[in-house]
Each structure stands twice: as structure tokens, then as C-alpha cells.
mmCIF file of the C-alpha atoms, coordinates in Angstrom:
data_MODEL
# 
_entry.id   MODEL 
# 
loop_
_atom_site.group_PDB 
_atom_site.id 
_atom_site.type_symbol 
_atom_site.label_atom_id 
_atom_site.label_alt_id 
_atom_site.label_comp_id 
_atom_site.label_asym_id 
_atom_site.label_entity_id 
_atom_site.label_seq_id 
_atom_site.pdbx_PDB_ins_code 
_atom_site.Cartn_x 
_atom_site.Cartn_y 
_atom_site.Cartn_z 
_atom_site.occupancy 
_atom_site.B_iso_or_equiv 
_atom_site.pdbx_formal_charge 
_atom_site.auth_seq_id 
_atom_site.auth_comp_id 
_atom_site.auth_asym_id 
_atom_site.auth_atom_id 
_atom_site.pdbx_PDB_model_num 
ATOM 1   C CA . THR A 1 1   ? 85.166  86.303  112.149 1.00 0.00 ? 1   THR A CA 1 
ATOM 2   C CA . GLU A 1 2   ? 82.078  86.879  110.017 1.00 0.00 ? 2   GLU A CA 1 
ATOM 3   C CA . GLU A 1 3   ? 84.280  88.652  107.513 1.00 0.00 ? 3   GLU A CA 1 
ATOM 4   C CA . GLY A 1 4   ? 86.566  85.623  107.363 1.00 0.00 ? 4   GLY A CA 1 
ATOM 5   C CA . LYS A 1 5   ? 83.642  83.270  106.802 1.00 0.00 ? 5   LYS A CA 1 
ATOM 6   C CA . ALA A 1 6   ? 82.416  85.407  103.921 1.00 0.00 ? 6   ALA A CA 1 
ATOM 7   C CA . LEU A 1 7   ? 85.890  85.331  102.433 1.00 0.00 ? 7   LEU A CA 1 
ATOM 8   C CA . LEU A 1 8   ? 85.942  81.527  102.481 1.00 0.00 ? 8   LEU A CA 1 
ATOM 9   C CA . GLU A 1 9   ? 82.677  81.449  100.510 1.00 0.00 ? 9   GLU A CA 1 
ATOM 10  C CA . LYS A 1 10  ? 84.197  83.416  97.633  1.00 0.00 ? 10  LYS A CA 1 
ATOM 11  C CA . ALA A 1 11  ? 85.087  81.503  94.487  1.00 0.00 ? 11  ALA A CA 1 
ATOM 12  C CA . MET A 1 12  ? 88.403  83.316  94.161  1.00 0.00 ? 12  MET A CA 1 
ATOM 13  C CA . ILE A 1 13  ? 90.555  84.462  97.090  1.00 0.00 ? 13  ILE A CA 1 
ATOM 14  C CA . THR A 1 14  ? 93.663  86.541  96.630  1.00 0.00 ? 14  THR A CA 1 
ATOM 15  C CA . GLN A 1 15  ? 96.751  86.222  98.775  1.00 0.00 ? 15  GLN A CA 1 
ATOM 16  C CA . ALA A 1 16  ? 96.338  89.836  99.826  1.00 0.00 ? 16  ALA A CA 1 
ATOM 17  C CA . GLU A 1 17  ? 92.874  89.079  101.217 1.00 0.00 ? 17  GLU A CA 1 
ATOM 18  C CA . VAL A 1 18  ? 94.195  86.079  103.150 1.00 0.00 ? 18  VAL A CA 1 
ATOM 19  C CA . ASP A 1 19  ? 97.054  88.151  104.549 1.00 0.00 ? 19  ASP A CA 1 
ATOM 20  C CA . ALA A 1 20  ? 94.653  90.889  105.605 1.00 0.00 ? 20  ALA A CA 1 
ATOM 21  C CA . GLN A 1 21  ? 92.437  88.436  107.499 1.00 0.00 ? 21  GLN A CA 1 
ATOM 22  C CA . ALA A 1 22  ? 95.463  86.801  109.119 1.00 0.00 ? 22  ALA A CA 1 
ATOM 23  C CA . GLU A 1 23  ? 96.600  90.208  110.342 1.00 0.00 ? 23  GLU A CA 1 
ATOM 24  C CA . LYS A 1 24  ? 93.193  90.865  111.904 1.00 0.00 ? 24  LYS A CA 1 
ATOM 25  C CA . ILE A 1 25  ? 93.275  87.490  113.685 1.00 0.00 ? 25  ILE A CA 1 
ATOM 26  C CA . ASN A 1 26  ? 96.780  88.149  114.938 1.00 0.00 ? 26  ASN A CA 1 
ATOM 27  C CA . SER A 1 27  ? 95.715  91.550  116.237 1.00 0.00 ? 27  SER A CA 1 
ATOM 28  C CA . ALA A 1 28  ? 92.760  89.973  118.044 1.00 0.00 ? 28  ALA A CA 1 
ATOM 29  C CA . TYR A 1 29  ? 95.035  87.432  119.738 1.00 0.00 ? 29  TYR A CA 1 
ATOM 30  C CA . ALA A 1 30  ? 97.414  90.182  120.765 1.00 0.00 ? 30  ALA A CA 1 
ATOM 31  C CA . ALA A 1 31  ? 94.576  92.027  122.488 1.00 0.00 ? 31  ALA A CA 1 
ATOM 32  C CA . LEU A 1 32  ? 93.380  89.045  124.511 1.00 0.00 ? 32  LEU A CA 1 
ATOM 33  C CA . VAL A 1 33  ? 93.897  89.188  128.280 1.00 0.00 ? 33  VAL A CA 1 
ATOM 34  C CA . LYS A 1 34  ? 94.014  86.031  130.383 1.00 0.00 ? 34  LYS A CA 1 
ATOM 35  C CA . LEU A 1 35  ? 92.023  86.646  133.561 1.00 0.00 ? 35  LEU A CA 1 
ATOM 36  C CA . SER A 1 36  ? 91.151  84.317  136.424 1.00 0.00 ? 36  SER A CA 1 
ATOM 37  C CA . ALA A 1 37  ? 88.487  84.745  139.096 1.00 0.00 ? 37  ALA A CA 1 
ATOM 38  C CA . THR A 1 38  ? 89.819  81.708  140.958 1.00 0.00 ? 38  THR A CA 1 
ATOM 39  C CA . PRO A 1 39  ? 92.257  82.488  143.783 1.00 0.00 ? 39  PRO A CA 1 
ATOM 40  C CA . GLU A 1 40  ? 95.661  80.886  143.479 1.00 0.00 ? 40  GLU A CA 1 
ATOM 41  C CA . THR A 1 41  ? 96.189  80.770  147.254 1.00 0.00 ? 41  THR A CA 1 
ATOM 42  C CA . THR A 1 42  ? 94.011  81.269  150.325 1.00 0.00 ? 42  THR A CA 1 
ATOM 43  C CA . THR A 1 43  ? 95.442  82.118  153.749 1.00 0.00 ? 43  THR A CA 1 
ATOM 44  C CA . TYR A 1 44  ? 93.113  82.371  156.736 1.00 0.00 ? 44  TYR A CA 1 
ATOM 45  C CA . LEU A 1 45  ? 93.493  85.203  159.211 1.00 0.00 ? 45  LEU A CA 1 
ATOM 46  C CA . SER A 1 46  ? 93.273  82.714  162.084 1.00 0.00 ? 46  SER A CA 1 
ATOM 47  C CA . ASP A 1 47  ? 96.356  80.910  160.742 1.00 0.00 ? 47  ASP A CA 1 
ATOM 48  C CA . LEU A 1 48  ? 98.495  84.034  161.183 1.00 0.00 ? 48  LEU A CA 1 
ATOM 49  C CA . THR A 1 49  ? 100.130 85.130  164.423 1.00 0.00 ? 49  THR A CA 1 
ATOM 50  C CA . GLU A 1 50  ? 99.082  88.626  165.408 1.00 0.00 ? 50  GLU A CA 1 
ATOM 51  C CA . THR A 1 51  ? 101.745 91.137  166.394 1.00 0.00 ? 51  THR A CA 1 
ATOM 52  C CA . LYS A 1 52  ? 99.601  92.372  169.294 1.00 0.00 ? 52  LYS A CA 1 
ATOM 53  C CA . HIS A 1 53  ? 96.002  92.691  170.426 1.00 0.00 ? 53  HIS A CA 1 
ATOM 54  C CA . GLU A 1 54  ? 93.932  94.831  172.765 1.00 0.00 ? 54  GLU A CA 1 
ATOM 55  C CA . VAL A 1 55  ? 90.605  93.138  173.455 1.00 0.00 ? 55  VAL A CA 1 
ATOM 56  C CA . ALA A 1 56  ? 87.897  93.672  176.079 1.00 0.00 ? 56  ALA A CA 1 
ATOM 57  C CA . TYR A 1 57  ? 87.931  91.015  178.814 1.00 0.00 ? 57  TYR A CA 1 
ATOM 58  C CA . ASN A 1 58  ? 90.879  89.454  176.921 1.00 0.00 ? 58  ASN A CA 1 
ATOM 59  C CA . CYS A 1 59  ? 88.306  87.555  174.832 1.00 0.00 ? 59  CYS A CA 1 
ATOM 60  C CA . PHE A 1 60  ? 90.279  86.842  171.679 1.00 0.00 ? 60  PHE A CA 1 
ATOM 61  C CA . HIS A 1 61  ? 89.890  83.435  170.037 1.00 0.00 ? 61  HIS A CA 1 
ATOM 62  C CA . LYS A 1 62  ? 90.815  81.786  166.772 1.00 0.00 ? 62  LYS A CA 1 
ATOM 63  C CA . ASN A 1 63  ? 88.360  79.453  165.034 1.00 0.00 ? 63  ASN A CA 1 
ATOM 64  C CA . ALA A 1 64  ? 86.022  79.627  168.037 1.00 0.00 ? 64  ALA A CA 1 
ATOM 65  C CA . ALA A 1 65  ? 83.668  82.010  169.819 1.00 0.00 ? 65  ALA A CA 1 
ATOM 66  C CA . ASN A 1 66  ? 83.064  82.313  173.560 1.00 0.00 ? 66  ASN A CA 1 
ATOM 67  C CA . ILE A 1 67  ? 81.422  79.489  175.455 1.00 0.00 ? 67  ILE A CA 1 
ATOM 68  C CA . GLU A 1 68  ? 78.757  80.929  177.743 1.00 0.00 ? 68  GLU A CA 1 
ATOM 69  C CA . ASN A 1 69  ? 75.213  79.994  178.790 1.00 0.00 ? 69  ASN A CA 1 
ATOM 70  C CA . GLY A 1 70  ? 75.059  76.955  176.553 1.00 0.00 ? 70  GLY A CA 1 
ATOM 71  C CA . SER A 1 71  ? 76.787  78.540  173.561 1.00 0.00 ? 71  SER A CA 1 
ATOM 72  C CA . SER A 1 72  ? 78.434  75.960  171.282 1.00 0.00 ? 72  SER A CA 1 
ATOM 73  C CA . GLY A 1 73  ? 81.577  78.056  171.092 1.00 0.00 ? 73  GLY A CA 1 
ATOM 74  C CA . LYS A 1 74  ? 81.466  77.853  167.294 1.00 0.00 ? 74  LYS A CA 1 
ATOM 75  C CA . ILE A 1 75  ? 81.651  81.038  165.250 1.00 0.00 ? 75  ILE A CA 1 
ATOM 76  C CA . THR A 1 76  ? 78.088  81.506  164.019 1.00 0.00 ? 76  THR A CA 1 
ATOM 77  C CA . LEU A 1 77  ? 76.564  84.336  161.988 1.00 0.00 ? 77  LEU A CA 1 
ATOM 78  C CA . VAL A 1 78  ? 73.308  84.877  160.140 1.00 0.00 ? 78  VAL A CA 1 
ATOM 79  C CA . VAL A 1 79  ? 73.893  84.510  156.388 1.00 0.00 ? 79  VAL A CA 1 
ATOM 80  C CA . ASN A 1 80  ? 70.960  84.841  153.984 1.00 0.00 ? 80  ASN A CA 1 
ATOM 81  C CA . GLY A 1 81  ? 68.564  84.650  156.918 1.00 0.00 ? 81  GLY A CA 1 
ATOM 82  C CA . GLU A 1 82  ? 69.971  81.418  158.368 1.00 0.00 ? 82  GLU A CA 1 
ATOM 83  C CA . ALA A 1 83  ? 72.425  80.765  161.187 1.00 0.00 ? 83  ALA A CA 1 
ATOM 84  C CA . GLN A 1 84  ? 75.652  79.471  159.658 1.00 0.00 ? 84  GLN A CA 1 
ATOM 85  C CA . GLU A 1 85  ? 78.637  78.002  161.509 1.00 0.00 ? 85  GLU A CA 1 
ATOM 86  C CA . PHE A 1 86  ? 82.166  78.743  160.331 1.00 0.00 ? 86  PHE A CA 1 
ATOM 87  C CA . LYS A 1 87  ? 85.202  76.578  160.980 1.00 0.00 ? 87  LYS A CA 1 
ATOM 88  C CA . LYS A 1 88  ? 87.647  79.436  160.413 1.00 0.00 ? 88  LYS A CA 1 
ATOM 89  C CA . GLY A 1 89  ? 87.620  82.945  161.772 1.00 0.00 ? 89  GLY A CA 1 
ATOM 90  C CA . VAL A 1 90  ? 88.593  85.298  164.587 1.00 0.00 ? 90  VAL A CA 1 
ATOM 91  C CA . PHE A 1 91  ? 86.476  86.237  167.601 1.00 0.00 ? 91  PHE A CA 1 
ATOM 92  C CA . THR A 1 92  ? 86.988  89.453  169.589 1.00 0.00 ? 92  THR A CA 1 
ATOM 93  C CA . HIS A 1 93  ? 84.892  90.986  172.335 1.00 0.00 ? 93  HIS A CA 1 
ATOM 94  C CA . ALA A 1 94  ? 84.449  94.657  171.454 1.00 0.00 ? 94  ALA A CA 1 
ATOM 95  C CA . PRO A 1 95  ? 86.076  97.038  171.908 1.00 0.00 ? 95  PRO A CA 1 
ATOM 96  C CA . ALA A 1 96  ? 89.056  95.363  170.314 1.00 0.00 ? 96  ALA A CA 1 
ATOM 97  C CA . LYS A 1 97  ? 92.053  95.949  168.078 1.00 0.00 ? 97  LYS A CA 1 
ATOM 98  C CA . VAL A 1 98  ? 94.273  93.265  166.561 1.00 0.00 ? 98  VAL A CA 1 
ATOM 99  C CA . TRP A 1 99  ? 97.377  93.975  164.485 1.00 0.00 ? 99  TRP A CA 1 
ATOM 100 C CA . TYR A 1 100 ? 99.010  91.762  161.841 1.00 0.00 ? 100 TYR A CA 1 
ATOM 101 C CA . ASP A 1 101 ? 102.219 92.070  159.859 1.00 0.00 ? 101 ASP A CA 1 
ATOM 102 C CA . ILE A 1 102 ? 101.373 91.027  156.301 1.00 0.00 ? 102 ILE A CA 1 
ATOM 103 C CA . GLY A 1 103 ? 104.179 92.827  154.494 1.00 0.00 ? 103 GLY A CA 1 
ATOM 104 C CA . GLY A 1 104 ? 105.841 90.779  151.775 1.00 0.00 ? 104 GLY A CA 1 
ATOM 105 C CA . LYS A 1 105 ? 103.293 87.956  151.893 1.00 0.00 ? 105 LYS A CA 1 
ATOM 106 C CA . GLY A 1 106 ? 101.831 88.793  148.496 1.00 0.00 ? 106 GLY A CA 1 
ATOM 107 C CA . PHE A 1 107 ? 98.229  89.004  149.703 1.00 0.00 ? 107 PHE A CA 1 
ATOM 108 C CA . GLU A 1 108 ? 95.951  90.871  147.287 1.00 0.00 ? 108 GLU A CA 1 
ATOM 109 C CA . VAL A 1 109 ? 92.443  90.711  148.780 1.00 0.00 ? 109 VAL A CA 1 
ATOM 110 C CA . PHE A 1 110 ? 91.095  90.461  152.329 1.00 0.00 ? 110 PHE A CA 1 
ATOM 111 C CA . GLU A 1 111 ? 87.533  89.297  152.855 1.00 0.00 ? 111 GLU A CA 1 
ATOM 112 C CA . ALA A 1 112 ? 85.265  88.144  155.674 1.00 0.00 ? 112 ALA A CA 1 
ATOM 113 C CA . TYR A 1 113 ? 81.752  87.999  157.086 1.00 0.00 ? 113 TYR A CA 1 
ATOM 114 C CA . VAL A 1 114 ? 81.308  90.225  160.141 1.00 0.00 ? 114 VAL A CA 1 
ATOM 115 C CA . GLY A 1 115 ? 78.646  90.580  162.781 1.00 0.00 ? 115 GLY A CA 1 
ATOM 116 C CA . VAL A 1 116 ? 77.648  89.859  166.385 1.00 0.00 ? 116 VAL A CA 1 
ATOM 117 C CA . ASP A 1 117 ? 77.801  86.139  167.087 1.00 0.00 ? 117 ASP A CA 1 
ATOM 118 C CA . HIS A 1 118 ? 74.447  84.363  166.875 1.00 0.00 ? 118 HIS A CA 1 
ATOM 119 C CA . ALA A 1 119 ? 74.886  83.259  170.510 1.00 0.00 ? 119 ALA A CA 1 
ATOM 120 C CA . LYS A 1 120 ? 73.833  86.828  171.395 1.00 0.00 ? 120 LYS A CA 1 
ATOM 121 C CA . PRO A 1 121 ? 70.510  87.073  169.467 1.00 0.00 ? 121 PRO A CA 1 
ATOM 122 C CA . SER A 1 122 ? 69.169  89.993  171.494 1.00 0.00 ? 122 SER A CA 1 
ATOM 123 C CA . GLN A 1 123 ? 72.390  91.759  172.447 1.00 0.00 ? 123 GLN A CA 1 
ATOM 124 C CA . GLY A 1 124 ? 75.311  93.544  170.868 1.00 0.00 ? 124 GLY A CA 1 
ATOM 125 C CA . ASN A 1 125 ? 75.916  96.231  168.292 1.00 0.00 ? 125 ASN A CA 1 
ATOM 126 C CA . ILE A 1 126 ? 79.321  96.597  166.643 1.00 0.00 ? 126 ILE A CA 1 
ATOM 127 C CA . VAL A 1 127 ? 80.997  98.574  163.886 1.00 0.00 ? 127 VAL A CA 1 
ATOM 128 C CA . PHE A 1 128 ? 83.806  96.605  162.228 1.00 0.00 ? 128 PHE A CA 1 
ATOM 129 C CA . ARG A 1 129 ? 86.773  98.407  160.674 1.00 0.00 ? 129 ARG A CA 1 
ATOM 130 C CA . VAL A 1 130 ? 89.861  97.390  158.713 1.00 0.00 ? 130 VAL A CA 1 
ATOM 131 C CA . TYR A 1 131 ? 92.928  99.629  158.483 1.00 0.00 ? 131 TYR A CA 1 
ATOM 132 C CA . GLY A 1 132 ? 95.933  99.240  156.213 1.00 0.00 ? 132 GLY A CA 1 
ATOM 133 C CA . ASP A 1 133 ? 99.077  101.063 157.344 1.00 0.00 ? 133 ASP A CA 1 
ATOM 134 C CA . GLY A 1 134 ? 96.878  103.429 159.351 1.00 0.00 ? 134 GLY A CA 1 
ATOM 135 C CA . GLU A 1 135 ? 94.416  104.148 156.543 1.00 0.00 ? 135 GLU A CA 1 
ATOM 136 C CA . LEU A 1 136 ? 90.760  103.147 156.875 1.00 0.00 ? 136 LEU A CA 1 
ATOM 137 C CA . LEU A 1 137 ? 89.984  100.553 154.200 1.00 0.00 ? 137 LEU A CA 1 
ATOM 138 C CA . TYR A 1 138 ? 86.598  99.284  155.343 1.00 0.00 ? 138 TYR A CA 1 
ATOM 139 C CA . GLU A 1 139 ? 83.896  100.262 157.832 1.00 0.00 ? 139 GLU A CA 1 
ATOM 140 C CA . SER A 1 140 ? 80.740  98.243  158.330 1.00 0.00 ? 140 SER A CA 1 
ATOM 141 C CA . LYS A 1 141 ? 77.314  99.536  159.176 1.00 0.00 ? 141 LYS A CA 1 
ATOM 142 C CA . PRO A 1 142 ? 76.307  99.046  162.822 1.00 0.00 ? 142 PRO A CA 1 
ATOM 143 C CA . SER A 1 143 ? 75.743  95.309  163.038 1.00 0.00 ? 143 SER A CA 1 
ATOM 144 C CA . GLY A 1 144 ? 72.784  95.157  165.370 1.00 0.00 ? 144 GLY A CA 1 
ATOM 145 C CA . ASN A 1 145 ? 72.430  92.064  167.565 1.00 0.00 ? 145 ASN A CA 1 
ATOM 146 C CA . GLY A 1 146 ? 73.308  88.466  166.812 1.00 0.00 ? 146 GLY A CA 1 
ATOM 147 C CA . SER A 1 147 ? 69.987  87.761  165.111 1.00 0.00 ? 147 SER A CA 1 
ATOM 148 C CA . GLN A 1 148 ? 70.690  90.343  162.400 1.00 0.00 ? 148 GLN A CA 1 
ATOM 149 C CA . GLU A 1 149 ? 72.066  89.549  158.933 1.00 0.00 ? 149 GLU A CA 1 
ATOM 150 C CA . SER A 1 150 ? 75.861  89.574  158.809 1.00 0.00 ? 150 SER A CA 1 
ATOM 151 C CA . GLN A 1 151 ? 77.816  91.816  156.455 1.00 0.00 ? 151 GLN A CA 1 
ATOM 152 C CA . ARG A 1 152 ? 80.441  90.663  153.989 1.00 0.00 ? 152 ARG A CA 1 
ATOM 153 C CA . PHE A 1 153 ? 83.353  92.643  152.586 1.00 0.00 ? 153 PHE A CA 1 
ATOM 154 C CA . SER A 1 154 ? 86.122  92.033  150.075 1.00 0.00 ? 154 SER A CA 1 
ATOM 155 C CA . ILE A 1 155 ? 88.813  94.699  149.861 1.00 0.00 ? 155 ILE A CA 1 
ATOM 156 C CA . PRO A 1 156 ? 92.173  95.092  148.046 1.00 0.00 ? 156 PRO A CA 1 
ATOM 157 C CA . ILE A 1 157 ? 95.196  95.069  150.355 1.00 0.00 ? 157 ILE A CA 1 
ATOM 158 C CA . ALA A 1 158 ? 98.083  94.345  147.955 1.00 0.00 ? 158 ALA A CA 1 
ATOM 159 C CA . SER A 1 159 ? 100.321 97.165  149.170 1.00 0.00 ? 159 SER A CA 1 
ATOM 160 C CA . VAL A 1 160 ? 99.478  96.870  152.881 1.00 0.00 ? 160 VAL A CA 1 
ATOM 161 C CA . LYS A 1 161 ? 102.227 96.001  155.355 1.00 0.00 ? 161 LYS A CA 1 
ATOM 162 C CA . GLU A 1 162 ? 100.419 96.380  158.683 1.00 0.00 ? 162 GLU A CA 1 
ATOM 163 C CA . LEU A 1 163 ? 96.782  95.305  158.912 1.00 0.00 ? 163 LEU A CA 1 
ATOM 164 C CA . LEU A 1 164 ? 94.588  96.331  161.836 1.00 0.00 ? 164 LEU A CA 1 
ATOM 165 C CA . ILE A 1 165 ? 91.131  94.894  162.483 1.00 0.00 ? 165 ILE A CA 1 
ATOM 166 C CA . GLU A 1 166 ? 88.946  96.794  164.938 1.00 0.00 ? 166 GLU A CA 1 
ATOM 167 C CA . THR A 1 167 ? 85.593  96.202  166.606 1.00 0.00 ? 167 THR A CA 1 
ATOM 168 C CA . ASP A 1 168 ? 83.924  99.317  167.975 1.00 0.00 ? 168 ASP A CA 1 
ATOM 169 C CA . ASP A 1 169 ? 81.398  98.738  170.781 1.00 0.00 ? 169 ASP A CA 1 
ATOM 170 C CA . CYS A 1 170 ? 79.270  101.726 169.726 1.00 0.00 ? 170 CYS A CA 1 
ATOM 171 C CA . GLY A 1 171 ? 79.119  103.003 173.290 1.00 0.00 ? 171 GLY A CA 1 
ATOM 172 C CA . SER A 1 172 ? 78.208  99.800  175.134 1.00 0.00 ? 172 SER A CA 1 
ATOM 173 C CA . ASP A 1 173 ? 80.041  96.469  175.228 1.00 0.00 ? 173 ASP A CA 1 
ATOM 174 C CA . ASN A 1 174 ? 76.998  94.487  176.401 1.00 0.00 ? 174 ASN A CA 1 
ATOM 175 C CA . GLY A 1 175 ? 76.957  91.264  174.387 1.00 0.00 ? 175 GLY A CA 1 
ATOM 176 C CA . ASP A 1 176 ? 79.427  92.611  171.833 1.00 0.00 ? 176 ASP A CA 1 
ATOM 177 C CA . TRP A 1 177 ? 80.723  89.249  170.623 1.00 0.00 ? 177 TRP A CA 1 
ATOM 178 C CA . GLY A 1 178 ? 82.365  90.177  167.340 1.00 0.00 ? 178 GLY A CA 1 
ATOM 179 C CA . ASP A 1 179 ? 82.966  87.558  164.649 1.00 0.00 ? 179 ASP A CA 1 
ATOM 180 C CA . TRP A 1 180 ? 85.338  87.879  161.709 1.00 0.00 ? 180 TRP A CA 1 
ATOM 181 C CA . ALA A 1 181 ? 84.037  84.714  160.074 1.00 0.00 ? 181 ALA A CA 1 
ATOM 182 C CA . ASP A 1 182 ? 85.814  83.014  157.172 1.00 0.00 ? 182 ASP A CA 1 
ATOM 183 C CA . ALA A 1 183 ? 88.335  85.875  157.276 1.00 0.00 ? 183 ALA A CA 1 
ATOM 184 C CA . LYS A 1 184 ? 90.982  85.196  154.648 1.00 0.00 ? 184 LYS A CA 1 
ATOM 185 C CA . PHE A 1 185 ? 93.584  86.613  152.320 1.00 0.00 ? 185 PHE A CA 1 
ATOM 186 C CA . LEU A 1 186 ? 93.551  85.752  148.621 1.00 0.00 ? 186 LEU A CA 1 
ATOM 187 C CA . THR A 1 187 ? 96.154  85.884  145.900 1.00 0.00 ? 187 THR A CA 1 
ATOM 188 C CA . TYR A 1 188 ? 95.446  85.441  142.210 1.00 0.00 ? 188 TYR A CA 1 
ATOM 189 C CA . PRO A 1 189 ? 97.439  84.120  139.244 1.00 0.00 ? 189 PRO A CA 1 
ATOM 190 C CA . ASP A 1 190 ? 99.779  86.612  137.610 1.00 0.00 ? 190 ASP A CA 1 
ATOM 191 C CA . ASN A 1 191 ? 97.609  87.965  134.805 1.00 0.00 ? 191 ASN A CA 1 
ATOM 192 C CA . SER A 1 192 ? 100.575 89.814  133.330 1.00 0.00 ? 192 SER A CA 1 
ATOM 193 C CA . LYS A 1 193 ? 102.122 86.594  132.103 1.00 0.00 ? 193 LYS A CA 1 
ATOM 194 C CA . SER A 1 194 ? 101.688 85.885  128.406 1.00 0.00 ? 194 SER A CA 1 
ATOM 195 C CA . VAL A 1 195 ? 100.394 82.651  126.900 1.00 0.00 ? 195 VAL A CA 1 
ATOM 196 C CA . THR A 1 196 ? 103.041 81.463  124.453 1.00 0.00 ? 196 THR A CA 1 
ATOM 197 C CA . GLY A 1 197 ? 103.701 78.747  121.923 1.00 0.00 ? 197 GLY A CA 1 
ATOM 198 C CA . ILE A 1 198 ? 100.348 78.768  120.064 1.00 0.00 ? 198 ILE A CA 1 
ATOM 199 C CA . THR A 1 199 ? 100.406 77.492  116.508 1.00 0.00 ? 199 THR A CA 1 
ATOM 200 C CA . VAL A 1 200 ? 97.753  77.045  113.796 1.00 0.00 ? 200 VAL A CA 1 
ATOM 201 C CA . ASN A 1 201 ? 98.541  74.547  111.052 1.00 0.00 ? 201 ASN A CA 1 
ATOM 202 C CA . GLY A 1 202 ? 102.152 74.658  112.137 1.00 0.00 ? 202 GLY A CA 1 
ATOM 203 C CA . LYS A 1 203 ? 102.388 78.434  111.934 1.00 0.00 ? 203 LYS A CA 1 
ATOM 204 C CA . ALA A 1 204 ? 103.218 80.274  115.169 1.00 0.00 ? 204 ALA A CA 1 
ATOM 205 C CA . LEU A 1 205 ? 100.810 82.954  116.300 1.00 0.00 ? 205 LEU A CA 1 
ATOM 206 C CA . PRO A 1 206 ? 101.867 85.989  118.329 1.00 0.00 ? 206 PRO A CA 1 
ATOM 207 C CA . ASP A 1 207 ? 102.004 85.447  122.070 1.00 0.00 ? 207 ASP A CA 1 
ATOM 208 C CA . PHE A 1 208 ? 99.036  86.842  123.936 1.00 0.00 ? 208 PHE A CA 1 
ATOM 209 C CA . ARG A 1 209 ? 98.026  87.581  127.478 1.00 0.00 ? 209 ARG A CA 1 
# 
């Protein structure tokens, strides 16, 4: 600390002053919190087995979109103005509902890009929804057609047992190819755990977290 530096520049330092500065340092360590923005595990939605699904025309695919009229069959959305292909994701033709049992898996965050697949550049309009145990957790804006910018969400789902993803056809299912691209569950390191065993010049400091 600046106060500690000033103390070191003094010609005479008392033990009481040293003890006081040590106490301030110890208090600062005790207040530290170890946080991480890096997920500890990533589990893709397409790697889970759904409990059931209700999808228009039975068009439900994992890691692929429909193949029709020259479509590549790859999940493709517009991201930052450019068509981007995704290796992982779920495709549903709206209207659709897909249920998953995620209870006890330790997932903390669910995130994805959503929109009408780029193979339908002039068709489609979908609202995407996510429910946790019957409660609405996320609702997108109407997506517009497959040439429109996709939407991305990241929502907490730590206490959720049953997850439902829904695509709403907004009144017409014409070209409603719905992509849940890069859909995945994240878990993070346990930030409640303390960092222990720190010493300075052989003297143990208080554990901190």
C-alpha cells in the first residue's frame, strides 16, 4: 500500500507501526474473492438425450439443419452480419417443443445463438423461448427471416430440473427453420473455495477466497 511504502521510508519504525500495517494487509487478503470467467465444463445441448419432443413435420435434428433445395444441411446463422456455420446445435421446425431433464447435472448457465437458418433467407419468423420447470426464463424478439442477424442469450439455470426449449411460428410455419446454434450448458469453478497455504517470508497469511 502507499501507506506501507511511506512507512518504509521512515528512518525509525516502531513495532506497533509494523503490526498495524501487517493487520491491514491481512484484512485485505481476507477480503479477496477468487473469481473465474472461464467455464470449468461445457456440455452441448445436442449431446443430451431429450425426454420428448413435439416438432412440426417431425423436423428435429442434432448438429445439422434440414437439407432442401441445395441447402448444405449445416446449422448456419447470421452473426455480426456474416453467415456463420456451427458444428453443434439443435434444429427444430417451428412450432416445436423439446424437453430435457437436467436435474442434478450441475449446469449453471445455458447459452445459444437463435434464429431462422440462413438457408431460408427470405422466409421464416420465429420467437424462441426457454422455460425452466415451467417458468419462462428467456424470450427472443421475433427473429425475422434467415438473412436477419441472429440473437444470443446466456441465462442462469442452476436450480432448473426440467428445461423446455420452444420455437413459436408466430402464426405461420412457412420456412420456420429454427436453429439453436452452439447451444450449451456451462459450469464454473467453485468460487466459494478458499486459497490456502500462502506464506510471506515464512510467515503464514490468513486463507482467502
